[in-house]
ZADREN-980508 format. One line per 4 residues: their letters; for each residue x, y, z of N, C-alpha, C. Coordinates in steps of 0.001 Angstrom, whole numbers, plus 524288, in hexadecimal, padded with zeros to 5 digits. Layout:
REM residues N
a = X,Y,Z,X,Y,Z,X,Y,Z | ...;
This chain:
REM residues 234
mttp = A7E8D,BD308,56887,A7F58,BD01C,56DF7,A8490,BCF40,56FAC | A86B6,BD1DD,5720E,A8AFC,BCF30,574BB,A8B7A,BCED6,57A70 | A8B6D,BC94D,57A40,A8A54,BC5F5,5807D,A8FC7,BC37D,58208 | A9118,BC46D,587A6,A96F1,BBD79,5886F,A9571,BB82E,585BA;
asew = A99E2,BB58A,58459,A9783,BB01B,581D9,A9650,BACF6,58647 | A97D9,BAFFB,58B54,A9506,BAAFE,591BE,A8FC1,BAE10,59184 | A8BF5,BB00D,58EB5,A8739,BB076,58E50,A853E,BAD83,58D5E | A7EA3,BAC39,58DCD,A7A20,BA95B,58A67,A750A,BAC81,58A1E;
fmlt = A736B,BABBE,58815,A6C88,BACF5,587C7,A68FB,BA8C9,5878E | A63FD,BA9FB,58C26,A60A5,BA65F,58C8F,A5C10,BAA03,58D87 | A5773,BA81D,58A22,A4FEB,BA876,58B96,A50DE,BA9DC,590CF | A4EBE,BAEE8,59363,A4C30,BAE1C,59851,A4607,BAB6C,5985F;
paga = A435F,BAA50,59BAF,A3E18,BA8BF,59AB2,A3A4F,BAACC,5977E | A39D8,BB214,59B0D,A3740,BB530,595E1,A3888,BB7AE,591A0 | A3E2E,BB50C,58F34,A4021,BB45B,58B99,A3F21,BAF27,585D6 | A3CC7,BAC71,589F5,A3A72,BA563,58620,A372B,BA8AD,5868C;
lhaf = A32B8,BAA55,58A86,A2C92,BAA30,5893A,A2C5B,BAFA6,581F9 | A3231,BB320,58441,A2FDA,BB803,57EE9,A31E1,BB4D3,57A24 | A3587,BB209,57A68,A37A7,BB0CD,573F1,A351B,BAAF2,5736D | A310E,BA76E,575C9,A2E34,BA47F,573E4,A295D,BA430,5742D;
arae = A26A8,BAA71,5730F,A2192,BAA25,575E1,A1E63,BABF1,56F63 | A1FFB,BAA81,56BF9,A1F4F,BAC16,566D8,A1E7F,BA98F,5635A | A19BC,BA74D,55F6C,A1A17,BA342,55BD1,A1E88,BA54A,55897 | A1DEE,BAA83,55406,A22D8,BAD04,552B8,A27BD,BB04F,556A3;
pges = A2AC6,BAE27,55680,A2CF6,BB263,559E5,A313A,BB6C3,558D8 | A31A4,BBA28,558A8,A3431,BBE11,5561C,A3A41,BBD86,5565E | A3F17,BC01F,5551A,A4222,BBF3D,55525,A4674,BBFF6,55924 | A43A4,BC343,55BF7,A44F8,BC3B1,562E2,A4519,BBEA0,5657A;
elal = A402A,BBCEB,56407,A3F9F,BB71D,567CD,A4130,BB313,56599 | A42C9,BB496,56038,A4624,BAD92,55E20,A4B53,BAE31,56062 | A4CEC,BB30E,560D5,A519D,BB2E8,5642D,A53F1,BB0E4,5689E | A4FDF,BB376,56B6C,A4DC0,BB122,5701B,A4DB7,BA9BF,57083;
qall = A4C16,BA962,56D9C,A48CF,BA225,56E28,A4E82,BA15F,56AD5 | A515B,BA3D7,56865,A5839,BA091,56694,A5A67,B9F84,56B91 | A5A9A,BA0B4,56F37,A5C82,BA119,573AB,A5B50,B9AC1,57676 | A5757,B989D,573D1,A56BB,B92EA,57608,A56CA,B8F40,57134;
tgdr = A5B69,B921F,56EAA,A5A7E,B8D0C,569FB,A5F95,B89DA,569C1 | A63E0,B8970,56EE0,A6806,B87C0,57062,A66A3,B83E1,57522 | A6C9D,B7FD0,575B1,A6A49,B7C46,577B4,A6BFC,B7F47,57EE6 | A6EEE,B8453,57EF6,A6F69,B87BF,58294,A6F3D,B8BD2,5809E;
alda = A6F4F,B8E5C,58650,A6F95,B94B2,585F3,A7341,B968B,58039 | A6FD3,B9BE5,57E7C,A748A,B9D11,5793C,A78AE,BA285,57C9C | A7CDF,BA2B1,579F2,A7D8E,BA77B,57A42,A7B0C,BAB72,575FF | A7F9E,BB05D,57708,A7FE6,BB418,5736F,A7EEC,BB241,56DD4;
aaws = A8494,BAFFB,56C48,A8592,BAEA6,56605,A8065,BAB97,56668 | A80E4,BA729,5680C,A7ADA,BA116,566A7,A7666,BA3F0,56572 | A761E,BA71F,56951,A709F,BA974,5673E,A7033,BAF23,5633E | A73D3,BB0B4,5617D,A75A1,BB462,55D7C,A743A,BB1BB,55849;
erap = A7651,BAC80,559C5,A7647,BA7DF,5544A,A71E1,BA67C,55312 | A6DB7,BA4F5,55657,A6AB9,BA36D,55617,A679F,BA647,5545D | A66D5,BAC13,5573B,A61CA,BB0E1,5567C,A64F3,BB67F,5567A | A6614,BB726,55150,A6A4E,BBB31,54F80,A65E5,BC07E,5524D;
qapa = A6111,BC0CD,55550,A5FE4,BC4E1,55649,A626C,BC6EA,55E37 | A659C,BC190,55DE4,A65C4,BC053,562A4,A6878,BC3FC,5665F | A6D27,BC755,5631C,A7076,BCC48,56552,A6CF2,BD077,56686 | A695E,BD1E7,56335,A6385,BD73D,564E2,A6251,BD592,568CE;
lvaq = A5F3D,BD204,567DB,A5B94,BCEA9,56B65,A5D16,BCEC7,57211 | A62F3,BCED2,572A4,A6357,BCB88,57966,A639D,BCFBC,57BCD | A65C6,BD469,57A8D,A64E0,BDAA7,57F4D,A5F45,BD95C,58021 | A5AB6,BD8CA,57DD4,A54AE,BDA92,57E07,A520E,BD53B,58015;
aiqe = A5648,BD0A1,57F7A,A5527,BCBEC,58244,A55C2,BCB5F,5893A | A5A1C,BCE52,58954,A5CEF,BCD8B,58E54,A57F4,BD150,5906D | A5820,BD6B0,58F33,A5315,BD97A,5927D,A4E88,BD997,592C4 | A4C31,BD694,58FC4,A477B,BD47C,59086,A4743,BCFC9,593A3;
gwvq = A4B78,BCC74,59410,A4A39,BC6F9,59768,A4845,BC3F0,59579 | A4AB5,BC1D5,59082,A4880,BBF3F,58D11,A4D91,BBB1E,58C51 | A51E5,BBD48,58D09,A57CE,BBA76,58E0F,A59A3,BBBD2,59203 | A5E08,BB781,593BA,A5FDC,BB83E,5976B,A671A,BB610,5957F;
vlhr = A6A68,BB90E,59879,A6F35,BB830,59770,A71DD,BB23F,59A09 | A74FD,BB04D,59827,A7687,BABB5,59D44,A7BF2,BAAE2,59B8F | A7ED0,BAAB7,59FFE,A8514,BAAA2,5A08D,A85E1,BA4A0,5A0F9 | A83C3,BA01F,5A030,A8435,B9B74,59D62,A8076,B99FB,5996F;
plqg = A80BC,B94FE,5948F,A7E48,B941D,59499,A78ED,B9151,59599 | A755C,B90BE,594FF,A7043,B8E50,59707,A6FF8,B89FC,5942C | A6F71,B859A,594EB,A6EC9,B80D0,5915A,A6847,B80D1,591BF | A6908,B7DE0,58B1C,A61A5,B7DFF,58B04,A6046,B7792,58DCD;
pdak = A5BDF,B788A,58DE9,A5798,B7367,58FCC,A58F6,B6F64,58AAF | A5911,B6B5F,58E39,A58C4,B6657,58AFD,A553E,B635B,58A6D | A51C1,B6571,585F5,A4CC6,B6318,58426,A4D70,B5F67,5816E | A5045,B5C4D,58257,A50B4,B5575,582A2,A4D06,B5185,5858C;
lddf = A4D85,B5479,58A5C,A4A00,B51AF,5901F,A4525,B515A,58CD1 | A42B4,B4E52,590D1,A3DEE,B4D7F,58E3D,A3903,B4FEB,592D3 | A3AB6,B5191,597BC,A37F3,B543B,59A4F,A3870,B5AEB,59930 | A3C3C,B5C82,59696,A3D27,B6108,59721,A38AB,B65BE,59716;
lqhv = A3355,B645F,5949B,A2F7B,B66FC,5967A,A2E3C,B664F,59A7A | A2D86,B63F8,59D0D,A2BE1,B6224,5A27A,A2E90,B658B,5A675 | A3300,B666A,5A6E8,A35D1,B6A46,5AB44,A363D,B6DE8,5A8B1 | A35F4,B6F95,5A486,A3678,B7552,5A2E0,A2F87,B78AC,5A33E;
iasl = A2D74,B747F,5A19E,A282E,B799F,5A1AC,A24A2,B78ED,5A7E5 | A2822,B74BC,5AB68,A23FC,B7378,5AF0B,A25CF,B7A05,5B1E6 | A2B36,B7AEF,5B33E,A2C16,B7FFF,5B497,A2B5B,B8433,5B17B | A282A,B85BD,5AF04,A259E,B8A69,5ADD3,A1FD9,B8BA5,5AE71;
sger = A1DE4,B87E0,5B1A0,A1983,B8892,5B55A,A1A70,B8962,5BB88 | A16D5,B8A3E,5BE24,A1615,B8AA7,5C3B8,A155B,B8692,5C5D2 | A11A8,B8287,5C354,A0FE9,B7EB9,5C548,A1323,B791F,5C2AD | A15F2,B7AF5,5BF60,A181F,B767E,5BCCC,A160E,B7316,5BA2E;
ravl = A11B8,B75A9,5B7AA,A0EF5,B7335,5B44D,A1026,B7709,5AE91 | A11C3,B740C,5ABEB,A10C5,B76C7,5A57F,A110B,B728E,5A08B | A0FEC,B7669,59AA1,A0E52,B725A,597AF,A124F,B7555,5946E | A1371,B7262,58F77,A1441,B75B2,58B77,A12A4,B72F8,58817;
aseg = A0FCE,B7792,583FF,A0C14,B752A,57FCF,A0D7C,B7718,57A67 | A0D6F,B741A,5767C,A0D46,B77A7,57114,A08FB,B7B49,56EF4 | A0A6F,B800D,56D30,A05D6,B8193,56983,A0092,B7F52,56A23 | A001B,B7A9A,5669A,9FCB7,B76E8,564F4,9F91D,B74D7,568A0;
gfcl = 9FB53,B7348,56E08,9F8CF,B6F96,571A4,9FC3E,B6B91,5727A | A0114,B6A9C,57160,A0352,B66CB,571FA,A07B4,B67B7,57837 | A054B,B649B,57AFA,A0982,B6382,58065,A0D2C,B6244,57EA1 | A11C8,B64F7,58095,A18BB,B6413,57F2D,A1958,B6203,5837E;
grsv = A1801,B62EE,587EE,A1AB9,B6132,58F13,A1875,B649B,59265 | A1802,B61AF,59695,A1680,B6394,59C31,A17E7,B62A2,5A085 | A1818,B65AA,5A213,A1BD2,B6449,5A73D,A17FA,B61CA,5AAD7 | A1863,B5C58,5AA53,A15EE,B56D8,5ADF6,A19C6,B5456,5AF68;
aalm = A19E6,B5176,5B4F1,A1DC1,B4E75,5B4D9,A1C26,B48D9,5B40D | A1F95,B4514,5B2AB,A1FFB,B3EE8,5B317,A1A62,B3DD0,5AF8B | A1A50,B40F8,5AAB3,A160C,B3E72,5A6CB,A18FD,B3B1E,5A4F1 | A1CE1,B3AC4,5A3F8,A1FCB,B35C0,59E3F,A1D8F,B32D8,5A06C;
regc = A1A0C,B2F36,5A349,A170B,B2AEB,5A5A7,A11F7,B2BA1,5A164 | A0E58,B2F81,59FD1,A09DA,B2EEF,59DC9,A0AED,B2E95,5966E | A0F02,B30D8,596AF,A0F1C,B305F,590DB,A0C68,B3633,58F66 | A0D90,B36FE,58916,A0B7E,B3D3D,588AE,A06D8,B39DD,5818D;
agrr = A0293,B39AB,5816F,9FF1D,B3A74,57C32,9FDAD,B3E7C,57D05 | 9FA9C,B3EE7,57653,9F92B,B4052,5743E,9F32D,B4385,57468 | 9F123,B45B6,573CC,9EC59,B4812,575E7,9EAC6,B4B24,5713F | 9E4F6,B4AAA,57104,9E1D7,B4DFC,56C6F,9DCB2,B50BC,56F2C;
drak = 9DEA7,B5519,56DC8,9DBC8,B59F1,57066,9DA6E,B5DB7,56B20 | 9D429,B5EC9,56CD6,9D2DF,B60D9,566DD,9D490,B616D,562F6 | 9D442,B5D95,56139,9D758,B5AF1,55C77,9DE5E,B5E74,55C0E | 9E015,B5C89,55F95,9E4CB,B5FA4,560DD,9E728,B5BA5,560FE;
lrvc = 9ED6D,B57DA,560D6,9EEFE,B5459,5616D,9F4D9,B56D8,56710 | 9F3FB,B55BB,56C4D,9F7D2,B583B,56D67,9FC28,B5357,56F15 | A01A3,B5277,56FBF,A0558,B4EC4,56FC4,A07C2,B5297,57576 | A0A43,B4E22,578EA,A0B13,B4F86,57C9E,A1056,B4D61,57DD4;
aclg = A149A,B510E,57F79,A19F6,B500C,57F6F,A1A5C,B52DE,5877A | A1911,B4E48,58A78,A17BC,B4FD0,58D52,A1CCE,B4DCB,593CD | A1E36,B5207,595D2,A238D,B4E9E,59651,A2527,B4F37,59DA8 | A1FC0,B510E,5A1BA,A1F5A,B4FDA,5A86A,A1A0B,B4FB0,5A641;
rsgi = A1924,B5173,5AD79,A154B,B531F,5AF0E,A155C,B5583,5B48E | A15AF,B5A63,5B7CC,A1387,B5E28,5BAD0,A1065,B6102,5BC03 | A0AB0,B5E8D,5B9AF,A0737,B6035,5BC0C,A0252,B60D1,5B7AE | A0441,B60BC,5B0D6,A0145,B6193,5AC4A,A004F,B5D5F,5AB27;
dqde = 9FC27,B581D,5A96F,9FB4B,B549B,5A92B,9F9FE,B53D6,5A2B1 | 9F990,B5025,5A004,9F87A,B5029,59AF1,9F3FE,B52DB,596F9 | 9F073,B52B2,59A81,9E998,B53D7,59ABD,9EABD,B5AEF,5994D | 9EC5E,B5C35,59E66,9EE21,B6279,59DF4,9F204,B64F6,59BF7;
adal = 9F6E6,B6298,59991,9F9F4,B63B5,5978F,9F6FA,B6351,59005 | 9F4A2,B603A,58FF7,9F1AA,B60FC,58A96,9ED49,B64BE,58B17 | 9E9C9,B66CE,58D24,9E7C0,B6980,58FCE,9E9AD,B7049,58E1A | 9EE72,B7020,59138,9EFDC,B7410,59162,9F3AC,B754F,58B08;
saaa = 9F58D,B7142,5887F,9F89E,B72F5,582C2,9F350,B749F,57E2E | 9EF85,B71EB,581EC,9EA51,B72B4,57C90,9E764,B7938,57DD9 | 9E84B,B791D,58219,9E6CA,B7F50,58365,9EACF,B82CE,5806C | 9EF45,B8209,582DB,9F4B6,B8519,57F4E,9F273,B8606,577C4;
adys = 9F1F1,B811E,57680,9F11A,B822E,57215,9EB9B,B857A,56EED | 9E81E,B8590,572BB,9E375,B8799,570EF,9E57A,B8C74,5722C | 9E9BE,B8ED8,57606,9E8F2,B92A4,5776E,9ECE7,B951B,57159 | 9EFF5,B91AB,571BA,9F290,B939D,56C89,9F082,B96F0,56A20;
dfaa = 9EC21,B943F,5679C,9E5FF,B9307,56316,9E50F,B9984,565B4 | 9E4B6,B9934,569C7,9E258,BA0F3,56A13,9E47D,BA3CF,56992 | 9E9E7,BA3A7,56C19,9ED7B,BA7C7,56BB2,9EEB4,BA6D4,5657B | 9EEF0,BA406,560A6,9EEFD,BA6E6,55B20,9EAF4,BA8CF,559CE;
rqar = 9E4E0,BA752,55B4B,9E14F,BA999,559F1,9E00F,BB1D9,55AB5 | 9E1FC,BB014,55FD8,9E343,BB728,561C1,9E6AA,BB92E,55F09 | 9EBEE,BB5BE,55E88,9EE8F,BB9E3,55B40,9ED65,BBC7B,555F0 | 9EB07,BB6D0,5531D,9E844,BB862,54F1F,9E348,BBD06,54F2E;
rgws = 9E1EA,BBCFE,5532C,9DDE0,BC0D2,55302,9E181,BC7B4,55595 | 9E559,BC5DB,55583,9E944,BCBE0,5577A,9EC45,BCC87,55D4C | 9EA16,BC7EC,55F79,9EBB1,BC93D,564F8,9EFE4,BC405,566FF | 9F307,BC727,567BD,9F727,BC26A,56906,9F91B,BC14D,56D9C;
gakg = 9F58A,BC3E8,57105,9F697,BC36A,5771C,9F644,BBD19,5789F | 9F223,BBB38,5766D,9F006,BB553,57945,9F54F,BB1C3,5783E | 9FA66,BB39B,57433,9FD9F,BAEDD,572B5,A036A,BB08B,57843 | A011E,BB317,57ADE,A0659,BB166,57FC2,A05CC,BADB1,5838E;
lvsf = A05B2,BAEB1,588F5,A05DF,BA937,58CC2,A0170,BAB4C,58F0B | 9FDF9,BA86F,59271,9F95B,BA730,593DC,9F7B9,BA4E6,59784 | 9F5F7,BA48C,59C12,9F401,BA444,5A106,9EF46,BA3E7,5A2D6 | 9ED33,B9E89,5A39E,9E914,B9D92,5A64E,9E8AC,B9CDD,5AB70;
hvda = 9E21D,B9FA4,5AE47,9E247,B9FA1,5B2EB,9DEB8,B9E8C,5B53D | 9DE4F,B9B8E,5BA30,9D9DC,B9B6C,5BBF4,9D955,B9D94,5C0EC | 9DD6F,B9F70,5C3BD,9DBC8,BA2AA,5C821,9DAFF,BA8AB,5C5AC | 9D61C,BA9FA,5C73C,9D454,BAE69,5C6B4,9D6A2,BB48F,5C71A;
dfll = 9DC72,BB23B,5CBFE,9DF20,BB7FF,5CCE8,9E251,BB6B8,5C969 | 9E33E,BB3F4,5C6B1,9E630,BB305,5C23C,9EC12,BB39A,5C3BA | 9ED4F,BAFCF,5C7A0,9F2BB,BB012,5CB38,9F7C2,BACC8,5C8BF | 9F3B1,BA779,5C702,9F8BD,BA5F1,5C2CF,9F4F8,BA232,5BFF1;
ptfs = 9F73C,BA214,5BB97,9F402,B9F32,5B856,9F3FE,B98F4,5B88B | 9EF88,B956A,5B635,9F0FC,B8FE3,5B626,9F385,B8DDE,5B154 | 9F4AD,B9074,5ADA9,9F887,B8F59,5A8C5,9FA29,B9377,5A53D | 9FCC7,B93A8,5A396,A0008,B97AD,5A09A,A02CF,B94BD,59AD5;
fvpl = A01ED,B974A,59660,A0309,B9530,5919A,A0653,B97B2,58F4D | A0B8A,B9683,58FE3,A0EF8,B9B8D,58C9E,A0EDC,B9845,587A1 | A104D,B9D5B,58298,A11C6,B9A13,57C5C,A1628,B9A61,57D9B | A1A00,B96AD,579B8,A1E99,B96F8,576DE,A1D92,B95D6,573DF;
wvdg = A2257,B96EA,56FFC,A2370,B9537,56B7F,A2987,B93E8,56A70 | A2995,B8F44,56AF9,A2FFB,B8DE3,5678B,A3016,B8D3D,561E6 | A32C7,B8E00,55EB3,A369A,B8E31,558EC,A2EE9,B8DB3,556D8 | A2B39,B9177,55790,A2809,B8FF6,5556A,A225C,B8C6B,55566;
agyw = A2456,B88AE,55A4F,A2071,B85DC,55D80,A1DD1,B875B,561FE | A16F1,B889B,56382,A15B4,B8B82,5669C,A15BD,B883F,56B85 | A172B,B894C,56FF2,A1567,B848F,575A0,A131F,B897A,57961 | A123C,B8631,57CDA,A0F2B,B8897,58109,A10FC,B876A,5875B;
liva = A11CA,B89F5,58B3B,A13CF,B876B,58F78,A0F35,B88AD,59255 | A0D76,B849C,593AF,A07B8,B83D9,596C6,A099F,B858E,59D23 | A0AAC,B88DA,5A0A3,A0C14,B86A8,5A5F1,A06CF,B8951,5ABD8 | A0680,B8554,5AF04,A0248,B853D,5B2A4,A050D,B8881,5B5E0;
gepl = A0031,B8B9A,5B8B5,A02BE,B8DAB,5BEBD,A0683,B9329,5BB37 | A094D,B94AB,5BF3A,A0AB9,B99B3,5BC2E,A0FB0,B9698,5B975 | A0FD5,B9C32,5B48B,A124B,B99AF,5B1D4,A1A3D,B9C14,5B236 | A1D78,B9911,5B325,A21AC,B9A89,5B635,A26FA,B9C54,5AF37;
lnnp = A2503,B9FE0,5AD77,A2787,B9FE6,5A7B2,A2E18,BA2A7,5A73F | A2CCB,BA727,5AAF7,A3297,BA7B8,5AD4F,A36B4,BA261,5AF7A | A383D,BA021,5AC92,A3A06,B9C87,5AE81,A3EB6,B99B9,5A88A | A42C1,B9874,5AA17,A45D7,B943F,5A556,A43CE,B925F,5A36A;
alve = A402D,B8E75,5A607,A3F13,B8A66,5A333,A3D3F,B8C4C,59F17 | A3A56,B8FAD,59D39,A35CD,B91D6,59921,A3B8A,B90F1,5948E | A3F57,B93E4,59534,A4300,B94FF,592BE,A462A,B8E20,591CE | A466F,B89D7,59468,A45D4,B86CF,592D4,A42FB,B82BF,58FFE;
llwg = A406C,B83F7,59007,A3B09,B81C4,58FE2,A39A2,B842A,5892A | A3B76,B87FE,588BF,A3CA0,B8A30,582EF,A412B,B86C0,57FA4 | A4316,B86AC,5817E,A49CB,B8717,581D6,A49EC,B8043,57F3D | A4643,B7CE1,58258,A4800,B77AD,580D5,A43C1,B75D6,57E18;
vkaa = A3DB2,B799E,57C94,A3AD3,B78A8,577B5,A3EBC,B7864,572F7 | A411C,B7D4A,5725F,A4380,B7F16,56F3E,A4677,B7C43,56E63 | A498C,B7A97,56EF3,A4FE0,B76ED,56FA6,A4CF7,B71CE,56DAD | A48C2,B6EA3,56FED,A460B,B6AE3,56E46,A453C,B6BE0,56A78;
gtrf = A41A7,B6EC1,565E3,A418F,B705C,562A9,A3C9F,B6CD0,56215 | A3C9F,B6884,55D00,A36F0,B6380,55E12,A34FC,B62D1,561FF | A388F,B604C,56588,A37F3,B5D8D,56994,A3275,B5E82,56CCC | A30FB,B62E3,56DDB,A2B58,B62FC,57051,A2736,B652A,56D02;
avpa = A28C7,B645C,56607,A264F,B67C7,56439,A2041,B6286,56161 | A1C9D,B6402,56143,A16DD,B61AB,56013,A1991,B5E0A,55A11 | A1710,B590D,559F6,A17BB,B5532,555BD,A1485,B5797,550FA | A1A47,B57CD,54BFA,A1629,B588D,54866,A11A9,B562D,5464C;
gl = A0F1A,B5927,544BD,A087F,B561F,544CD,A0602,B5474,54813 | A0524,B5765,54B1D,A0150,B5873,54EAF,A00E9,B5C63,55127;
């Protein structure tokens, strides 16, 4: 991989969806994920250091639209901000209503405004303990966020059963419609995997996934490490 020293690489939204779509990513997906391991965009040397497969992958990744070339280094998100999830996930929904849930049904964040007054309480539903780390509100209240998180967990179980039966198609994105013309979904569920942890991005209305905010979301969660993880033993 021979590139000018003044070039840096970053995932596109399509590349982020491709790289983080599977629980067990292949070598090329891991190489793409490596682009989100620094506090800013990586140049060729830094990318190759983190992912030895990068030199062989870069041409294909650019051609496929998974990676874009930058002419200045892009600074990573500040995952220390308490309202990080609120602002990022809201922009991925045409209605600015979204939830980030763990594969097991924990509500990790929802795009809601002024929730800090309410506080956040754990709830029991179908023998599962859910802990909320709610960061604001723009249309999704606590009960709806819990219900959507539970639905995501149930759908994860359904997808796993279908995979064991030989059909892996259920592991992809899924949308639910009320309108018989299927013009716009009411909610779309987007599975994402970061460092072995499963997440569901749940967006209301038109999903705006071709958005740099998706890359920022995954970069922030990956950089934060265990900050958004479900507490051990729950």
